[in-house]
C-alpha positions as CSV (number, residue, x, y, z in Angstrom):
1,M,51.1,99.7,167.4
2,T,52.4,103.1,166.4
3,K,50.4,104.4,163.6
4,N,51.6,105.3,160.3
5,Y,50.0,108.0,158.7
6,V,51.1,110.3,155.5
7,Y,49.1,113.7,156.0
8,F,48.8,115.7,152.8
9,A,47.8,118.7,153.6
10,A,46.6,120.0,150.2
11,P,47.9,123.6,148.9
12,L,46.2,126.9,149.5
13,L,42.9,126.1,147.6
14,L,42.0,122.3,148.6
15,W,42.2,122.4,152.4
16,G,42.0,119.1,152.4
17,L,43.9,116.9,154.1
18,F,45.0,113.4,152.6
19,I,45.7,110.7,155.1
20,F,47.3,107.1,154.6
21,C,47.8,104.8,157.7
22,T,48.5,100.9,157.9
23,K,45.3,99.0,157.2
24,A,45.9,97.2,160.8
25,D,45.8,101.0,162.2
26,A,42.7,102.2,160.4
27,T,40.4,104.5,162.1
28,N,37.3,106.0,161.4
29,I,38.2,109.8,162.2
30,F,34.6,111.2,161.8
31,S,31.2,110.1,161.8
32,T,27.9,112.2,161.1
33,K,24.1,111.9,161.8
34,V,23.0,111.2,158.2
35,H,19.1,112.9,157.8
36,T,17.0,110.3,155.5
37,Q,14.2,112.7,154.6
38,A,11.3,111.0,153.1
39,T,10.7,111.6,149.5
40,D,7.3,111.7,147.5
41,T,8.5,110.4,144.0
42,L,5.3,112.2,142.7
43,M,6.3,115.8,143.4
44,Y,8.9,115.9,140.6
45,D,9.8,114.7,136.8
46,Q,13.2,113.7,135.7
47,V,14.9,115.4,132.5
48,R,17.7,113.5,131.1
49,S,19.5,114.5,128.4
50,S,23.6,115.3,126.9
51,V,24.7,118.3,125.6
52,I,27.3,118.4,122.4
53,D,28.9,120.7,120.1
54,Q,26.4,121.8,117.4
55,L,29.5,121.2,114.7
56,S,31.8,118.7,116.4
57,K,29.1,116.4,118.0
58,E,31.5,116.3,121.2
59,P,30.1,116.3,124.7
60,L,30.6,119.5,126.3
61,A,31.4,118.8,130.4
62,Y,30.2,121.2,132.7
63,A,27.7,123.1,130.9
64,S,25.3,124.9,133.2
65,V,21.6,123.7,132.9
66,T,19.0,125.7,134.9
67,V,14.7,125.5,135.7
68,D,13.9,129.2,134.1
69,G,12.3,130.8,137.1
70,S,14.0,129.2,139.6
71,N,17.3,128.8,141.3
72,I,16.9,125.1,140.2
73,A,20.3,124.0,138.4
74,T,22.4,121.4,137.6
75,I,25.6,120.7,135.4
76,T,26.6,118.6,133.3
77,N,29.4,115.7,133.8
78,S,32.7,114.8,131.8
79,E,30.4,112.8,129.3
80,G,28.2,116.0,128.7
81,E,25.1,114.0,130.4
82,F,23.1,115.3,132.8
83,L,19.5,114.8,135.5
84,L,17.9,117.1,136.1
85,K,14.7,116.6,138.9
86,I,12.0,119.3,138.7
87,P,9.0,119.6,141.0
88,K,5.9,119.5,139.3
89,S,4.9,123.0,140.5
90,T,7.4,124.5,138.2
91,R,7.0,121.7,135.2
92,K,5.6,124.3,132.8
93,N,8.8,126.4,133.0
94,S,11.8,125.9,130.5
95,I,15.2,124.9,130.9
96,T,18.6,126.9,129.4
97,I,21.5,125.4,128.9
98,S,24.9,127.7,128.8
99,F,28.5,127.2,128.3
100,I,31.4,130.0,127.6
101,G,32.1,130.2,124.3
102,Y,28.7,129.2,122.9
103,R,25.3,130.4,122.7
104,D,22.5,129.7,125.2
105,K,19.6,127.5,124.4
106,Q,16.1,127.6,125.9
107,I,14.1,124.6,125.5
108,D,10.9,123.6,126.4
109,L,10.4,120.6,128.8
110,D,8.3,118.6,126.4
111,V,11.5,118.2,124.5
112,F,12.8,115.8,126.8
113,K,9.7,113.1,126.4
114,N,12.2,111.5,124.1
115,E,15.1,110.4,126.1
116,K,17.7,110.2,123.3
117,A,17.3,113.7,122.7
118,K,20.6,115.6,122.5
119,I,20.8,119.2,123.2
120,E,23.2,120.7,120.6
121,L,24.4,124.3,121.2
122,E,25.7,126.7,118.6
123,P,29.1,127.9,118.7
124,L,29.6,131.6,118.9
125,I,31.6,133.7,116.8
126,I,33.2,136.8,117.6
127,N,34.2,138.9,114.6
128,L,37.4,141.1,115.9
129,H,35.9,144.2,113.9
130,E,32.7,144.2,116.1
131,I,34.8,144.8,119.2
132,K,35.4,148.3,120.1
133,I,37.5,147.6,122.9
134,T,41.2,149.2,123.2
135,P,43.9,146.5,124.9
136,E,44.0,146.5,128.6
137,N,46.3,146.5,131.0
138,P,45.9,142.4,132.1
139,E,47.1,142.9,135.6
140,L,44.7,146.2,136.0
141,I,41.8,143.6,134.7
142,I,42.4,141.4,137.5
143,R,42.8,144.2,140.0
144,T,39.3,145.1,138.9
145,A,38.2,142.0,139.2
146,M,39.1,141.9,142.8
147,H,38.1,145.3,143.3
148,N,34.5,144.8,142.0
149,R,33.6,141.1,143.6
150,V,32.0,143.0,146.6
151,K,29.3,144.0,144.1
152,N,29.3,141.8,141.8
153,Y,28.7,138.8,143.8
154,L,25.5,137.8,146.3
155,D,25.5,140.3,149.0
156,V,23.0,138.6,151.2
157,P,22.8,135.3,153.7
158,T,21.6,132.3,151.3
159,E,21.0,128.6,152.0
160,M,22.1,126.4,149.3
161,I,21.4,122.6,148.5
162,T,24.6,121.6,146.7
163,F,26.1,117.8,145.8
164,Y,29.1,116.7,146.6
165,R,31.0,113.6,145.3
166,E,35.0,112.5,145.9
167,T,36.3,109.5,144.6
168,I,39.9,107.8,145.0
169,K,41.2,105.8,141.9
170,R,44.6,103.7,142.7
171,R,45.7,103.3,138.9
172,K,42.4,102.4,137.0
173,T,40.0,101.4,139.9
174,Y,37.8,103.2,142.0
175,V,38.9,102.5,145.8
176,S,36.6,104.8,147.4
177,L,33.5,106.7,147.0
178,A,31.6,109.2,148.6
179,E,28.8,111.2,147.7
180,A,26.3,113.7,150.1
181,V,23.7,116.2,149.4
182,I,24.2,118.9,151.9
183,Q,22.9,122.2,152.9
184,L,25.1,125.2,152.6
185,S,24.7,128.0,154.8
186,K,26.5,130.5,152.5
187,Q,27.8,133.7,153.9
188,P,27.4,137.3,151.9
189,Y,30.4,137.5,149.3
190,T,30.7,140.7,151.4
191,S,31.2,139.2,154.7
192,I,34.6,138.0,156.3
193,K,32.5,135.1,157.7
194,E,33.2,131.5,156.7
195,D,30.2,129.3,155.0
196,A,29.1,126.4,157.0
197,I,27.9,122.8,156.0
198,Q,25.1,120.3,157.3
199,L,24.7,116.7,155.9
200,Y,21.4,116.0,154.1
201,K,22.6,112.3,153.0
202,A,25.3,110.8,152.3
203,R,27.2,107.0,151.2
204,K,30.2,106.1,151.1
205,N,32.3,103.1,150.2
206,T,35.7,102.0,150.4
207,D,37.6,99.0,149.6
208,Y,40.6,98.3,151.5
209,T,41.7,95.6,150.0
210,K,42.8,97.9,146.8
211,L,44.4,100.5,148.5
212,D,48.0,98.3,148.9
213,T,49.0,98.7,152.5
214,L,47.3,101.8,153.0
215,E,44.3,103.3,154.4
216,F,43.5,106.6,152.4
217,K,41.0,109.2,153.5
218,L,40.3,112.6,152.6
219,Q,40.1,115.2,155.1
220,G,38.2,118.5,154.7
221,G,35.2,116.9,152.4
222,P,32.8,119.2,150.9
223,F,34.6,121.6,152.3
224,S,37.6,121.0,150.0
225,A,35.2,122.5,147.1
226,I,33.8,125.3,148.8
227,Y,37.4,126.7,149.6
228,L,37.5,126.7,145.8
229,D,35.3,130.0,145.4
230,I,38.2,132.1,145.3
231,M,35.4,135.1,145.1
232,K,34.7,134.3,148.6
233,Y,38.0,133.3,149.8
234,P,40.5,135.7,147.4
235,E,43.3,134.8,150.2
236,M,43.5,131.1,149.0
237,I,44.9,132.7,145.7
238,F,44.8,136.1,144.8
239,T,45.0,138.6,147.7
240,E,46.3,141.9,146.7
241,D,49.8,141.2,148.0
242,M,50.0,137.9,146.1
243,L,48.9,139.4,142.7
244,G,52.4,140.6,142.5
245,N,54.0,137.2,142.3
246,Y,52.0,136.2,139.1
247,E,52.5,137.6,135.3
248,F,49.2,138.2,133.6
249,K,48.2,138.1,129.7
250,L,45.4,138.8,127.8
251,D,44.9,136.1,126.0
252,N,41.6,136.4,123.9
253,M,38.1,137.1,123.9
254,T,35.0,135.3,123.8
255,K,31.5,135.1,125.0
256,I,28.4,133.9,127.6
257,N,25.8,133.8,125.0
258,D,26.0,137.8,124.1
259,R,28.4,139.0,126.9
260,L,31.9,139.6,126.2
261,I,34.3,137.9,128.1
262,Y,38.4,138.5,128.7
263,V,40.5,135.4,128.4
264,L,43.1,136.1,131.0
265,S,46.3,134.0,131.3
266,F,48.3,133.8,133.9
267,K,51.4,132.3,135.7
268,Q,53.8,132.6,138.5
269,H,57.3,135.0,137.9
270,S,60.1,133.7,137.4
271,F,61.7,135.2,140.1
272,T,59.3,133.3,142.4
273,S,60.2,130.2,143.9
274,D,57.2,128.8,145.8
275,P,54.7,126.9,144.2
276,L,52.2,128.9,142.5
277,Y,49.5,128.8,140.3
278,F,49.1,129.0,136.6
279,G,46.0,128.8,134.3
280,K,43.1,131.2,133.0
281,L,40.3,133.4,134.4
282,Y,37.3,134.5,132.3
283,I,36.3,138.0,133.4
284,D,33.1,139.7,132.1
285,A,33.9,142.7,130.2
286,E,32.0,144.9,131.1
287,S,30.8,143.7,135.3
288,Y,34.5,142.6,135.6
289,A,33.2,139.6,137.4
290,V,35.1,136.4,137.4
291,T,32.7,133.9,135.3
292,S,35.1,131.1,135.6
293,A,38.9,129.9,136.1
294,T,41.2,127.0,135.3
295,F,44.4,126.2,136.9
296,N,46.8,124.1,137.6
297,L,49.3,124.2,140.8
298,N,53.1,124.1,139.9
299,I,54.8,121.2,140.9
300,S,57.9,121.6,138.8
301,N,59.7,121.9,142.2
302,K,58.4,118.4,143.7
303,I,59.8,118.9,146.8
304,L,58.5,122.2,147.6
305,A,55.1,120.6,146.2
306,S,55.2,117.9,148.4
307,E,56.3,119.7,151.6
308,M,52.7,121.9,150.8
309,F,50.6,118.5,150.9
310,I,53.0,116.2,153.2
311,K,52.7,117.2,157.0
312,R,53.7,113.3,157.9
313,K,54.4,110.2,156.1
314,P,56.0,106.7,157.2
315,Q,59.8,106.8,156.8
316,S,59.3,104.1,154.3
317,S,57.9,105.8,151.6
318,S,58.5,109.0,149.4
319,V,55.2,110.9,148.4
320,Y,54.7,113.7,145.9
321,P,51.7,115.3,144.1
322,T,52.0,114.6,140.2
323,L,49.3,116.6,138.9
324,A,47.0,119.5,140.7
325,T,44.1,120.8,138.9
326,Y,41.1,122.8,139.7
327,H,38.0,124.4,137.7
328,I,34.9,126.7,139.4
329,D,32.2,127.9,137.5
330,Y,29.9,130.8,138.6
331,R,26.3,131.8,137.5
332,E,24.4,135.0,137.6
333,K,21.0,135.8,138.5
334,N,19.6,139.1,138.7
335,G,23.7,141.2,138.1
336,K,24.8,139.1,140.8
337,W,27.0,136.2,140.2
338,Y,27.5,133.4,142.8
339,L,29.8,129.7,142.9
340,S,27.9,127.0,140.9
341,Y,30.2,124.0,140.7
342,A,33.7,123.3,142.0
343,R,35.7,120.8,140.6
344,G,39.4,119.7,142.3
345,H,41.7,116.8,140.7
346,I,45.1,115.3,142.2
347,T,47.5,113.1,141.3
348,F,50.3,112.0,143.3
349,K,52.8,108.8,143.3
350,I,54.1,106.7,146.7
351,D,58.0,105.9,146.5
352,W,58.1,102.7,148.4
353,K,61.9,102.0,149.8
354,R,63.1,98.3,149.4
355,R,59.9,97.9,146.5
356,L,60.4,97.6,143.0
357,F,57.3,99.2,142.0
358,N,55.9,102.2,142.8
359,S,51.9,103.2,143.8
360,N,49.7,105.8,141.8
361,Y,46.5,107.0,143.3
362,E,44.2,109.8,142.1
363,S,41.4,111.8,144.0
364,T,38.7,113.9,142.8
365,I,36.4,116.2,144.5
366,E,33.4,117.8,142.8
367,M,30.2,119.8,144.1
368,A,27.4,121.7,142.7
369,I,24.8,123.8,143.5
370,T,21.4,122.3,142.6
371,D,19.1,125.3,144.4
372,W,19.4,128.0,146.7
373,K,17.3,130.6,148.5
374,V,17.8,133.8,150.4
375,R,17.9,133.4,154.2
376,T,15.6,134.5,156.2
377,L,15.4,135.3,159.8
378,I,12.8,132.4,160.3
379,D,15.0,129.7,158.5
380,T,16.2,127.1,160.9
381,P,20.0,127.6,161.7
382,L,22.3,124.5,161.1
383,I,22.7,122.4,164.0
384,D,24.6,119.5,163.0
385,K,27.4,121.6,161.4
386,I,30.8,119.8,159.9
387,R,34.1,120.9,160.5
388,P,36.8,121.7,157.7
389,S,38.7,118.8,159.5
390,T,36.1,116.4,158.6
391,V,36.4,113.0,157.1
392,L,33.3,111.4,155.7
393,S,32.2,108.5,157.8
394,D,33.0,105.0,156.0
395,Q,29.3,104.4,155.5
396,I,27.9,101.9,153.0
397,S,24.1,102.5,153.9
398,G,22.2,103.8,150.8
399,F,24.4,102.6,148.2
400,A,22.5,99.2,148.0
401,D,19.0,101.5,147.7
402,R,18.8,102.7,143.7
403,N,16.4,105.6,144.4
404,F,18.7,107.0,147.4
405,W,18.3,110.3,146.5
406,G,14.8,110.8,146.2
407,E,13.5,114.5,144.7
408,Y,17.9,115.9,145.3
409,N,19.6,116.9,142.0
410,V,22.7,115.4,141.8
411,I,25.7,115.3,139.5
412,E,25.0,112.7,136.8
413,P,28.1,110.0,137.6
414,E,30.2,109.8,134.3
415,K,30.2,105.8,133.1
416,P,33.2,104.4,135.3
417,I,31.8,106.1,138.4
418,G,28.3,104.5,137.4
419,N,29.9,101.1,136.7
420,A,31.7,101.3,140.5
421,I,27.8,101.9,141.9
422,K,26.7,99.0,140.0
423,K,29.2,96.9,141.4
424,I,28.9,98.2,145.1
425,Q,25.1,97.6,144.6
426,K,25.6,94.4,143.6
427,K,27.6,93.4,146.2
428,L,25.7,94.7,148.9
429,E,22.6,92.8,147.3
430,Q,24.5,89.6,147.5
431,E,25.3,90.1,151.1
432,K,21.8,90.6,152.5
């Protein structure tokens, strides 16, 4: 039987490859050894809470949560919630919560004995008369930021522990969920060498009965998130040659704690026909380090946008993206910045010939750096490295184990994902 595929080669930043095929021809493109490390739960404590705006009481999504005096960190989910696992050896430390436009908050760990405690962050008010900065050429700001990246970001090899999650939804139903703890061998931002990945633990479940007549896979896995690091991989969006394709505007000023931040908006020039990006960059006014970025792919030209994603598809279908949005955050330590969080979200539509209704899908990837250390000569090199062409294997092992992650820090799942995990666990328990 001839296989019918729809290949989605994600544009520039998301180098993943989305694959559709008929269920009859489903193939497992990638499988990996999954390391199962024994974990002593007595060696760490759990801190669970949520972060909200002090005035509006609204949750703050993707706020940074860091254990002081260490590189242990996590991020709040879209509902402002987080779960942080802290080794007992650092139990005397406090944690710091930070978010753009808010004052940092340092909290003693004893506060979290009450699990219902919510952390309120105070919005920072910028008094314009206190800002003694003359308007700058916005294009000069981004060019300076790109020039200064070699001194603003980590310049030594590091070993990072990261948590990665990818989901696929058909309409409002989760049809595929994959999670992994990975070791990321992060190359210096001054180096042209690419980062490398090895899986520690991974689990995945896909319900193909809910995937229409198709099988959907995301090729690239964690690499899809790593390539969002535009300071390590500037060729993805802002090379020296590509900057001329964009129009930049200094929108506003904000702060990270007491550090002044430029809010630089950008969009492609009208004379540029290829689909590029539009969004906002947050740039430290003193060092010109990019501290955060939020942007979308311009998909106004459906044909060109589809060509960026789709390399091959069944003749009976027409597939095109309806939204492609990205978010990245960087964290600073000792004057050096490094990627702390990356997220990509893509929605797309499949129109079928001779069918009354179309199919709508969405895929989300996110990755958080939860711990890291400077790499030394005695560190063990990565052995089972995975490739950028990876498709996480269809393994359901682990979802039945509610303590699967042990001491590893993960991104707390939002309620719909949490409910999906509970359903998977319940189904597996019923099948025993």
